[in-house]
N, CA, C and O atoms as a MOPAC input file, in Angstrom:
PM7 MOZYME 1SCF
protein

 N     28.49900 1    58.37200 1    -5.93000 1
 C     27.27700 1    58.35800 1    -4.74700 1
 C     26.10700 1    57.29700 1    -5.07800 1
 O     25.48300 1    57.14300 1    -6.12800 1
 N     26.02000 1    56.70500 1    -4.01000 1
 C     24.81200 1    55.25100 1    -4.35900 1
 C     23.58600 1    55.65800 1    -4.24600 1
 O     23.30200 1    56.49800 1    -3.39200 1
 N     22.65500 1    55.13800 1    -5.07800 1
 C     21.24200 1    55.40400 1    -4.79600 1
 C     20.44700 1    54.36200 1    -4.30900 1
 O     19.91000 1    53.48500 1    -4.98500 1
 N     20.39700 1    54.54100 1    -2.85100 1
 C     19.52800 1    52.85700 1    -2.35200 1
 C     18.04400 1    53.06800 1    -2.44600 1
 O     17.23700 1    52.21400 1    -2.08200 1
 N     17.67500 1    54.37100 1    -3.00700 1
 C     16.22300 1    54.24900 1    -3.37800 1
 C     15.77500 1    53.85600 1    -4.88000 1
 O     14.64100 1    53.96800 1    -5.34600 1
 N     16.76200 1    53.44100 1    -5.43200 1
 C     16.49000 1    53.08400 1    -6.61400 1
 C     16.38000 1    51.48000 1    -6.87500 1
 O     17.21000 1    50.65200 1    -6.50000 1
 N     15.14800 1    51.20700 1    -7.61400 1
 C     14.73100 1    49.73000 1    -7.95800 1
 C     15.95200 1    48.84300 1    -8.91200 1
 O     16.62700 1    49.13400 1    -9.89900 1
 N     15.78600 1    47.32100 1    -7.81900 1
 C     16.57600 1    46.98800 1    -8.56700 1
 C     15.65700 1    45.76100 1    -9.63600 1
 O     14.52500 1    45.32100 1    -9.43700 1
 N     16.30600 1    45.54300 1   -10.41700 1
 C     15.92100 1    44.41600 1   -11.45700 1
 C     16.04600 1    43.21100 1   -10.78700 1
 O     17.06000 1    42.77100 1   -10.24600 1
 N     14.89800 1    42.68400 1   -10.86300 1
 C     14.57600 1    41.59500 1   -10.32700 1
 C     14.33600 1    39.98700 1   -11.56400 1
 O     13.36600 1    39.81400 1   -12.30100 1
 N     15.22800 1    39.30200 1   -11.45400 1
 C     15.33400 1    38.29200 1   -12.21500 1
 C     14.80600 1    36.92600 1   -11.84000 1
 O     15.46600 1    36.13200 1   -11.16900 1
 N     13.44700 1    36.65200 1   -12.35400 1
 C     12.87900 1    35.49100 1   -11.52200 1
 C     13.78600 1    34.19100 1   -11.74500 1
 O     14.32600 1    34.09100 1   -12.84600 1
 N     14.02200 1    33.09000 1   -10.70500 1
 C     14.36900 1    31.88500 1   -11.16700 1
 C     13.86300 1    31.13600 1   -11.70200 1
 O     12.65400 1    31.30800 1   -11.54600 1
 N     14.13200 1    30.04000 1   -12.51100 1
 C     12.96700 1    28.94100 1   -13.06300 1
 C     12.55000 1    28.13000 1   -11.94900 1
 O     13.45000 1    27.95800 1   -11.12600 1
 N     11.42000 1    27.56600 1   -11.67400 1
 C     11.08900 1    26.72600 1   -10.84600 1
 C     11.85000 1    25.40300 1   -10.57300 1
 O     12.44000 1    25.02200 1   -11.58400 1
 N     11.99600 1    24.64100 1    -9.56200 1
 C     12.69100 1    23.55600 1    -9.15300 1
 C     12.32600 1    22.27100 1    -9.86700 1
 O     13.18100 1    21.43200 1   -10.14900 1
 N     11.13100 1    22.14000 1   -10.13700 1
 C     10.64900 1    20.97400 1   -11.02800 1
 C     10.53100 1    21.14100 1   -12.09300 1
 O      9.94400 1    20.28700 1   -12.75700 1
 N     11.11900 1    22.49500 1   -12.79600 1
 C     11.46900 1    22.76200 1   -14.18200 1
 C     12.74700 1    22.35900 1   -14.61700 1
 O     12.96100 1    22.10800 1   -15.80300 1
 N     13.64100 1    22.27600 1   -13.71300 1
 C     15.06900 1    22.26700 1   -13.67100 1
 C     15.51400 1    20.94200 1   -14.02200 1
 O     15.35200 1    20.02100 1   -13.22100 1
 N     16.14400 1    20.72600 1   -15.31500 1
 C     17.02800 1    19.64900 1   -15.83600 1
 C     15.75200 1    18.75600 1   -15.99500 1
 O     15.77100 1    17.64900 1   -15.45700 1
 N     14.81500 1    19.09200 1   -16.58600 1
 C     13.73000 1    17.59800 1   -17.07100 1
 C     14.29500 1    16.68800 1   -17.65100 1
 O     15.09500 1    16.79400 1   -18.58100 1
 N     13.82200 1    15.50300 1   -17.01600 1
 C     14.23800 1    14.24900 1   -17.96100 1
 C     13.20100 1    13.88900 1   -18.98800 1
 O     12.04600 1    14.31100 1   -18.93300 1
 N     13.64700 1    13.11200 1   -19.90500 1
 C     12.57600 1    12.28200 1   -20.74100 1
 C     11.85300 1    13.51700 1   -21.33900 1
 O     10.62600 1    13.61800 1   -21.37200 1
 N     12.63900 1    14.36000 1   -21.76700 1
 C     12.49300 1    15.62600 1   -22.74400 1
 C     10.95700 1    16.35100 1   -22.56000 1
 O     10.20100 1    16.37200 1   -23.53100 1
 N     10.53600 1    16.95500 1   -21.23100 1
 C      9.12600 1    17.49500 1   -20.92700 1
 C      8.55800 1    17.23100 1   -19.83300 1
 O      9.06900 1    16.70800 1   -18.84300 1
 N      7.24300 1    17.66300 1   -20.01200 1
 C      6.60600 1    17.40600 1   -19.11600 1
 C      5.89400 1    16.20300 1   -18.78700 1
 O      5.03900 1    16.15900 1   -17.90200 1
 N      6.21600 1    15.30100 1   -19.44300 1
 C      5.86100 1    13.98200 1   -19.20500 1
 C      5.60700 1    13.39200 1   -17.94100 1
 O      6.62200 1    13.15400 1   -17.28700 1
 N      4.47600 1    13.08200 1   -17.40300 1
 C      4.41500 1    12.53400 1   -16.42300 1
 C      4.98200 1    11.19800 1   -15.71500 1
 O      4.24300 1    10.23100 1   -15.90700 1
 N      6.12100 1    10.93000 1   -14.94500 1
 C      6.81800 1     9.87200 1   -14.46200 1
 C      6.17900 1     8.93500 1   -13.60900 1
 O      6.04200 1     9.32800 1   -12.45100 1
 N      5.79500 1     7.91600 1   -13.84300 1
 C      4.64900 1     7.11000 1   -13.32800 1
 C      5.61600 1     6.33100 1   -11.95300 1
 O      5.21200 1     6.22000 1   -10.79600 1
 N      6.86500 1     5.89800 1   -12.45100 1
 C      7.49200 1     5.55500 1   -11.48800 1
 C      8.17600 1     6.22000 1   -10.06000 1
 O      9.00500 1     5.74600 1    -9.28300 1
 N      7.47900 1     7.48400 1   -10.06600 1
 C      8.26500 1     8.43700 1    -8.83000 1
 C      6.50600 1     9.06400 1    -8.24800 1
 O      5.47800 1     9.59300 1    -8.67100 1
 N      7.15400 1     8.52200 1    -7.00100 1
 C      5.80200 1     9.54400 1    -6.44400 1
 C      5.97900 1    10.32200 1    -5.43400 1
 O      5.93200 1    10.01800 1    -4.24200 1
 N      6.21700 1    11.49600 1    -5.98100 1
 C      6.26600 1    12.56700 1    -5.38800 1
 C      5.42800 1    13.08500 1    -3.91100 1
 O      4.43600 1    13.79600 1    -4.07300 1
 N      5.78600 1    12.76900 1    -2.69500 1
 C      5.20100 1    13.72400 1    -1.69800 1
 C      5.75300 1    14.79000 1    -0.98500 1
 O      6.63900 1    14.58700 1    -0.15500 1
 N      5.31100 1    15.92800 1    -1.22800 1
 C      6.26300 1    17.12400 1    -0.71100 1
 C      7.67100 1    16.90200 1    -1.33500 1
 O      7.93000 1    16.74700 1    -2.52800 1
 N      8.44800 1    16.91700 1    -0.37300 1
 C     10.17500 1    16.94800 1    -0.79300 1
 C     10.63400 1    15.27200 1    -0.82300 1
 O     11.75800 1    14.86900 1    -1.12200 1
 N      9.85700 1    14.70800 1    -0.56600 1
 C     10.18700 1    13.10900 1    -0.62500 1
 C      9.84200 1    12.65800 1    -1.80600 1
 O      8.65900 1    12.68200 1    -2.14500 1
 N     10.88500 1    12.14200 1    -2.67700 1
 C     10.70000 1    11.26200 1    -3.74400 1
 C     10.81400 1     9.67900 1    -3.57200 1
 O     11.88800 1     9.12500 1    -3.33900 1
 N      9.44300 1     8.91900 1    -3.72700 1
 C      9.84300 1     7.29200 1    -3.47200 1
 C      9.87700 1     6.62000 1    -4.62700 1
 O      9.30200 1     7.08400 1    -5.61200 1
 N     10.44900 1     5.61500 1    -4.67300 1
 C     10.24900 1     4.53500 1    -5.70400 1
 C     11.34600 1     4.97800 1    -6.98800 1
 O     11.51900 1     4.23300 1    -7.95300 1
 N     11.83700 1     5.90300 1    -6.88000 1
 C     12.65000 1     6.35700 1    -8.04800 1
 C     13.65600 1     5.59000 1    -8.89700 1
 O     14.71100 1     5.14800 1    -8.44300 1
 N     13.31600 1     5.48100 1    -9.97700 1
 C     14.13700 1     4.42700 1   -10.55700 1
 C     14.06200 1     3.05300 1   -10.05400 1
 O     15.05800 1     2.41200 1    -9.71900 1
 N     12.80000 1     2.59100 1   -10.00800 1
 C     12.36900 1     1.33400 1    -9.22600 1
 C     13.42300 1     0.58800 1    -8.18300 1
 O     13.66400 1    -0.61300 1    -8.05400 1
 N     14.04700 1     1.91700 1    -7.37900 1
 C     14.89400 1     1.12500 1    -6.19600 1
 C     13.97500 1     0.33200 1    -5.34500 1
 O     14.46200 1    -0.14700 1    -4.32100 1
 N     12.84800 1     0.14000 1    -5.57900 1
 C     12.29600 1    -0.68900 1    -4.39200 1
 C     12.06900 1    -2.00800 1    -4.93100 1
 O     12.00600 1    -3.05900 1    -4.29300 1
 N     11.97500 1    -1.87000 1    -5.94600 1
 C     11.73800 1    -3.56900 1    -6.75500 1
 C     13.21200 1    -4.27300 1    -6.79100 1
 O     13.49700 1    -5.27700 1    -7.44400 1
 N     14.09200 1    -3.51800 1    -5.93800 1
 C     15.32100 1    -4.58000 1    -6.07400 1
 C     15.41100 1    -4.99300 1    -4.34700 1
 O     15.30900 1    -4.29300 1    -3.33900 1
 N     15.63900 1    -6.40800 1    -4.54100 1
 C     15.53700 1    -7.34000 1    -3.12000 1
 C     16.73200 1    -6.57600 1    -2.07000 1
 O     16.58700 1    -6.40600 1    -0.85900 1
 N     17.91400 1    -6.18300 1    -2.88200 1
 C     18.92700 1    -5.92900 1    -1.75600 1
 C     18.54500 1    -4.47700 1    -1.29600 1
 O     19.07500 1    -4.14700 1    -0.23500 1
 N     17.70100 1    -3.51500 1    -1.90500 1
 C     17.72700 1    -2.44500 1    -1.35700 1
 C     16.17100 1    -2.13300 1    -0.49200 1
 O     15.88900 1    -1.08100 1     0.08100 1
 N     15.38600 1    -3.24500 1    -0.58500 1
 C     14.54900 1    -3.29700 1     0.20900 1
 C     15.12500 1    -3.82600 1     1.80200 1
 O     15.20300 1    -3.18300 1     2.84900 1
 N     15.48300 1    -5.27000 1     1.50000 1
 C     16.15600 1    -5.56100 1     2.63000 1
 C     17.09200 1    -4.96300 1     3.60300 1
 O     17.22600 1    -5.26700 1     4.78800 1
 N     17.86800 1    -3.84900 1     2.75500 1
 C     19.01100 1    -3.03700 1     3.36600 1
 C     17.87400 1    -1.70300 1     4.31300 1
 O     18.03800 1    -1.30600 1     5.46700 1
 N     16.74800 1    -1.27400 1     3.29400 1
 C     16.02000 1    -0.40900 1     4.39800 1
 C     15.36600 1    -1.15900 1     5.49000 1
 O     15.34000 1    -0.63300 1     6.60300 1
 N     14.77100 1    -2.46200 1     5.29100 1
 C     14.11900 1    -3.03700 1     6.32300 1
 C     14.71400 1    -2.91500 1     7.71100 1
 O     14.18900 1    -2.62100 1     8.78500 1
 N     16.48000 1    -3.35500 1     7.24500 1
 C     17.29600 1    -3.87300 1     8.50200 1
 C     17.59500 1    -2.05800 1     9.14700 1
 O     17.92500 1    -1.77900 1    10.29900 1
 N     17.41100 1    -1.29300 1     8.26800 1
 C     17.63700 1     0.10200 1     8.87400 1
 C     16.41500 1     0.58100 1     9.98600 1
 O     16.35800 1     1.18400 1    11.05800 1
 N     15.51200 1    -0.06000 1     9.06100 1
 C     14.21500 1     0.75000 1    10.27500 1
 C     14.27300 1    -0.06600 1    11.65800 1
 O     14.13800 1     0.59500 1    12.68800 1
 N     14.45200 1    -1.37300 1    11.75100 1
 C     14.82700 1    -2.32700 1    12.40000 1
 C     15.84000 1    -1.69300 1    13.61200 1
 O     15.54500 1    -1.50800 1    14.79300 1
 N     17.04700 1    -1.43900 1    12.97300 1
 C     18.02500 1    -0.59400 1    13.78900 1
 C     17.48100 1     0.37900 1    14.80700 1
 O     17.44400 1     0.29200 1    16.03500 1
 N     16.91600 1     1.67600 1    13.68700 1
 C     15.99100 1     2.79500 1    14.33100 1
 C     15.09400 1     2.37400 1    15.53300 1
 O     15.06100 1     2.96300 1    16.61300 1
 N     14.23200 1     1.06300 1    15.12900 1
 C     13.43800 1     0.76200 1    16.31700 1
 C     14.35200 1     0.26200 1    17.57300 1
 O     14.10000 1     0.72500 1    18.68500 1
 N     15.06800 1    -0.37300 1    17.46000 1
 C     16.12500 1    -0.54300 1    18.67200 1
 C     16.98800 1     0.29800 1    19.37900 1
 O     17.48800 1     0.11900 1    20.49000 1
 N     17.13800 1     1.49600 1    18.39100 1
 C     17.82400 1     2.56000 1    18.99600 1
 C     16.61300 1     3.35400 1    19.87700 1
 O     16.68600 1     3.62100 1    21.07600 1
 N     15.62800 1     3.62000 1    19.09200 1
 C     14.52200 1     4.35000 1    19.80800 1
 C     13.79300 1     3.56400 1    21.31900 1
 O     13.34800 1     4.06500 1    22.35100 1
 N     13.93300 1     2.09300 1    20.84700 1
 C     13.69400 1     1.31000 1    22.25000 1
 C     14.29300 1     1.64700 1    23.51400 1
 O     13.73900 1     1.72800 1    24.61000 1
 N     15.90500 1     1.89700 1    23.11200 1
 C     16.72600 1     1.90900 1    24.26200 1
 C     16.81200 1     3.27700 1    24.84500 1
 O     17.18200 1     3.53200 1    25.99100 1
 N     16.40700 1     4.18500 1    23.88300 1
 C     16.10100 1     5.90200 1    24.37100 1
 C     14.84200 1     5.80600 1    25.21600 1
 O     14.55300 1     6.79600 1    25.89000 1
 N     14.21100 1     4.94500 1    25.25400 1
 C     12.93500 1     4.77600 1    25.90400 1
 C     11.63400 1     5.19600 1    25.38200 1
 O     10.59700 1     5.20700 1    26.04500 1
 N     11.77000 1     5.61200 1    23.89700 1
 C     10.56000 1     6.14100 1    23.43300 1
 C      9.78100 1     4.64600 1    22.58700 1
 O     10.21300 1     4.20600 1    21.52200 1
 N      8.70700 1     4.10900 1    23.26700 1
 C      8.14600 1     2.71000 1    22.88500 1
 C      7.38500 1     3.36100 1    21.72400 1
 O      7.32800 1     2.64000 1    20.72800 1
 N      6.86200 1     4.40600 1    21.63300 1
 C      5.83600 1     4.89600 1    20.31500 1
 C      6.53800 1     5.08100 1    19.27500 1
 O      5.97500 1     4.88100 1    18.19900 1
 N      8.00000 1     5.52400 1    19.27100 1
 C      8.73700 1     5.77900 1    17.94300 1
 C      9.37000 1     4.16300 1    17.65200 1
 O      9.50000 1     3.71600 1    16.51300 1
 N      9.63500 1     3.59800 1    18.57400 1
 C     10.06500 1     2.20300 1    18.40400 1
 C      8.97700 1     1.56900 1    17.82300 1
 O      9.31300 1     1.14800 1    16.71600 1
 N      7.93400 1     1.34000 1    18.05800 1
 C      6.38700 1     0.96200 1    17.25000 1
 C      6.55700 1     1.10800 1    15.89300 1
 O      6.77200 1     0.25300 1    15.03300 1
 N      6.41200 1     2.47900 1    15.79800 1
 C      6.52200 1     3.08200 1    14.20600 1
 C      7.48000 1     2.57400 1    13.66700 1
 O      7.03900 1     2.03600 1    12.65100 1
 N      8.88800 1     2.36500 1    13.75700 1
 C      9.89500 1     2.29100 1    13.00000 1
 C      9.36300 1     0.37200 1    12.74500 1
 O      9.29000 1    -0.19600 1    11.65500 1
 N      9.11800 1    -0.14000 1    13.89400 1
 C      8.65000 1    -1.45300 1    13.40000 1
 C      7.80400 1    -2.00900 1    12.39500 1
 O      7.96100 1    -2.97300 1    11.64600 1
 N      6.77100 1    -1.10500 1    12.55500 1
 C      5.96900 1    -0.97000 1    11.30100 1
 C      6.13400 1    -0.72000 1    10.22200 1
 O      5.36700 1    -1.13300 1     9.35200 1
 N      7.45500 1     0.22500 1     9.89500 1
 C      7.84500 1     0.49700 1     8.64500 1
 C      8.97700 1    -0.92500 1     8.33200 1
 O      9.28300 1    -1.43200 1     7.25300 1
 N      9.29200 1    -1.18500 1     9.34300 1
 C     10.25400 1    -2.44900 1     9.18600 1
 C      9.22300 1    -3.57300 1     8.80200 1
 O      9.64100 1    -4.06500 1     7.75400 1
 N      8.42000 1    -4.00200 1     9.06800 1
 C      7.24400 1    -4.90000 1     8.85900 1
 C      6.92100 1    -4.77900 1     7.26000 1
 O      7.01400 1    -5.70000 1     6.44800 1
 N      6.43000 1    -3.12800 1     6.93400 1
 C      5.90600 1    -3.12400 1     5.71000 1
 C      7.44400 1    -3.83900 1     4.86200 1
 O      7.48100 1    -5.03800 1     4.58300 1
 N      8.31100 1    -3.13600 1     4.62700 1
 C      9.25500 1    -3.53800 1     4.19000 1
 C      9.86700 1    -5.23300 1     3.66600 1
 O     10.36800 1    -5.54500 1     2.58600 1
 N      9.58600 1    -6.11900 1     4.90800 1
 C      9.64500 1    -7.17500 1     5.15600 1
 C      8.53100 1    -7.80200 1     4.11500 1
 O      8.78400 1    -8.68100 1     3.29100 1
 N      7.52200 1    -7.31100 1     4.27000 1
 C      6.06400 1    -7.93000 1     3.28300 1
 C      6.50000 1    -7.75600 1     1.97000 1
 O      6.43400 1    -8.66300 1     1.14000 1
 N      7.06300 1    -6.34600 1     1.67000 1
 C      7.51000 1    -5.88300 1     0.30100 1
 C      8.56300 1    -6.85200 1    -0.27100 1
 O      8.45800 1    -7.17700 1    -1.45400 1
 N      9.73600 1    -7.41800 1     0.60300 1
 C     10.74800 1    -8.14200 1     0.20200 1
 C     10.02000 1    -9.24600 1    -0.25200 1
 O     10.15800 1    -9.68300 1    -1.39500 1
 N      8.99800 1    -9.88200 1     0.84400 1
 C      8.37700 1   -11.21200 1     0.52000 1
 C      7.88700 1   -10.98600 1    -0.65000 1
 O      8.11700 1   -11.87400 1    -1.47200 1
 N      7.16900 1    -9.92100 1    -1.07500 1
 C      6.28300 1   -10.01600 1    -2.28200 1
 C      7.56300 1    -9.97000 1    -3.78700 1
 O      7.52200 1   -10.26600 1    -4.98100 1
 N      8.28000 1    -9.58500 1    -3.11300 1
 C      9.29100 1    -9.48800 1    -4.81600 1
 C      9.78500 1   -10.86600 1    -4.63400 1
 O     10.15700 1   -11.33800 1    -5.70900 1
 N      9.89100 1   -11.53100 1    -3.80600 1
 C     10.72900 1   -12.61900 1    -3.83400 1
 C      9.65000 1   -13.61200 1    -4.33300 1
 O     10.02700 1   -14.48900 1    -5.11100 1
 N      8.54300 1   -13.57400 1    -4.02200 1
 C      7.44600 1   -14.44900 1    -4.70000 1
 C      7.22200 1   -14.12900 1    -5.71500 1
 O      6.67800 1   -15.11500 1    -6.21100 1
 N      7.28700 1   -12.93000 1    -6.86400 1
 C      7.64700 1   -12.73400 1    -8.12700 1
 C      8.73800 1   -13.22600 1    -8.89300 1
 O      8.72600 1   -13.53600 1   -10.08500 1
 N      9.71400 1   -13.26800 1    -8.06100 1
 C     10.93500 1   -13.96800 1    -8.76400 1
 C     10.85400 1   -15.37000 1    -8.58400 1
 O     11.43600 1   -15.99800 1    -9.46900 1
 N     10.23400 1   -16.14500 1    -7.58800 1
 C     10.00000 1   -17.49000 1    -7.58700 1
 C      8.99700 1   -18.09200 1    -8.67900 1
 O      9.15400 1   -19.17800 1    -9.23800 1
 N      7.77900 1   -17.06300 1    -8.91700 1
 C      6.56700 1   -17.33900 1    -9.71900 1
 C      7.43100 1   -17.17500 1   -10.98800 1
 O      7.36700 1   -18.18900 1   -11.68300 1
 N      8.32000 1   -16.08500 1   -11.56700 1
 C      8.67700 1   -16.38100 1   -12.82700 1
 C      9.61300 1   -17.25300 1   -12.92900 1
 O      9.66500 1   -17.83000 1   -14.01500 1
 N     10.41300 1   -17.55200 1   -12.10600 1
 C     11.09000 1   -18.70500 1   -12.26100 1
 C     10.30500 1   -20.37400 1   -12.43600 1
 O     10.71800 1   -21.27900 1   -13.16100 1
 N      9.26000 1   -20.40100 1   -11.66400 1
 C      8.36500 1   -21.49300 1   -11.82100 1
 C      7.86200 1   -21.30000 1   -13.81100 1
 O      8.05000 1   -22.13300 1   -14.69700 1
 N      7.41900 1   -20.34700 1   -13.89200 1
 C      6.73200 1   -20.57200 1   -15.12300 1
 C      8.21000 1   -20.58000 1   -16.11800 1
 O      7.97400 1   -21.25400 1   -17.12100 1
 N      9.22500 1   -20.19500 1   -16.12700 1
 C     10.19100 1   -20.17100 1   -16.88700 1
 C     10.32100 1   -22.09300 1   -16.78700 1
 O     10.29000 1   -22.72800 1   -17.84100 1
 N     10.39200 1   -22.46300 1   -16.10400 1
 C     10.99000 1   -23.88700 1   -15.80900 1
 C      9.49700 1   -24.74800 1   -16.37600 1
 O      9.59400 1   -25.89500 1   -16.81100 1
 N      8.23900 1   -24.07500 1   -16.30600 1
 C      7.39600 1   -25.02800 1   -16.83000 1
 C      7.19200 1   -25.08200 1   -18.08500 1
 O      6.68300 1   -26.05100 1   -18.64700 1
 N      7.69400 1   -23.70700 1   -18.82700 1
 C      7.63600 1   -23.61400 1   -20.30300 1
 C      8.58600 1   -24.47100 1   -20.76700 1
 O      8.21600 1   -25.34100 1   -21.55600 1
 N      9.87700 1   -24.40600 1   -20.40700 1
 C     10.95000 1   -25.33800 1   -20.58500 1
 C     10.61600 1   -26.60500 1   -20.74200 1
 O     10.96100 1   -27.23100 1   -21.74400 1
 N      9.73400 1   -27.26000 1   -19.53800 1
 C      9.48200 1   -28.78100 1   -19.50200 1
 C      8.48500 1   -28.65400 1   -20.66700 1
 O      8.92400 1   -29.37200 1   -21.56500 1
 N      7.33000 1   -28.06000 1   -21.06100 1
 C      6.91600 1   -28.04900 1   -22.05000 1
 C      7.24400 1   -27.92100 1   -23.07900 1
 O      6.41400 1   -28.32100 1   -23.89600 1
 N      8.26100 1   -27.46200 1   -23.54100 1
 C      8.96000 1   -27.46700 1   -25.18800 1
 C      9.46500 1   -28.94300 1   -25.07200 1
 O      9.08700 1   -29.76000 1   -25.91100 1
 N     10.39500 1   -29.35100 1   -23.95600 1
 C     10.91000 1   -30.36300 1   -24.04600 1
 C      9.96800 1   -31.45100 1   -24.54300 1
 O     10.16800 1   -32.04000 1   -25.60500 1
 N      8.82100 1   -31.72800 1   -23.65700 1
 C      7.67300 1   -32.69600 1   -24.08300 1
 C      7.00300 1   -32.27500 1   -25.52700 1
 O      6.27200 1   -33.01800 1   -26.18100 1
 N      7.32800 1   -31.16900 1   -25.83500 1
 C      6.64000 1   -31.02900 1   -27.45300 1
 C      7.71700 1   -31.73800 1   -28.52700 1
 O      7.46400 1   -32.48600 1   -29.47200 1
 N      8.93900 1   -31.26500 1   -28.07400 1
 C      9.93700 1   -31.64800 1   -28.64000 1
 C      9.92600 1   -33.60400 1   -28.57700 1
 O      9.82900 1   -34.35500 1   -29.54700 1
 N     10.00900 1   -33.84300 1   -27.67100 1
 C      9.89700 1   -35.42100 1   -27.37700 1
 C      8.63000 1   -36.07500 1   -28.10100 1
 O      8.64600 1   -37.15500 1   -28.69300 1
 N      7.59400 1   -35.27500 1   -27.95500 1
 C      6.32100 1   -36.24300 1   -28.80800 1
 C      6.64200 1   -35.91100 1   -30.55000 1
 O      6.30200 1   -36.66300 1   -31.46300 1
 N      7.27900 1   -34.77200 1   -30.69000 1
 C      7.27500 1   -34.58300 1   -32.29900 1
 C      8.23600 1   -35.66400 1   -32.80700 1
 O      7.92600 1   -36.19200 1   -33.87500 1
 N      9.25000 1   -36.03100 1   -32.25600 1
 C     10.67400 1   -37.04200 1   -32.73700 1
 C     10.13800 1   -38.22700 1   -32.66200 1
 O     10.73200 1   -39.11500 1   -33.27400 1
 N      8.99600 1   -38.56200 1   -31.97500 1
 C      8.56500 1   -39.98700 1   -32.05100 1
 C      7.73200 1   -40.28400 1   -32.95000 1
 O      7.33500 1   -41.44400 1   -33.06500 1

């Protein structure tokens, strides 16, 4: 005979944000920005020019699709997203160029110091 009136034992589940914690605990990871259920910039993925370029192309294609479906507002929204990633790509490219220029100028300075010390 089953007793349907009997109270069941309830085992609470651990919260999702406590599941498989990385970095050994409740340290605040500054490289991830959590907005609801969407994680941005996890593992520095938006610092990789290839990933940024792929994302920009994806939004451009979404804008074309929205335009062909007759939704100019959504198309403009996607174009604004694509524009953001284009600016991000230029920013990353500028950082790379600056780092290269610094490296070249420091090598030139070292070469000049070596040539001056040998004279």
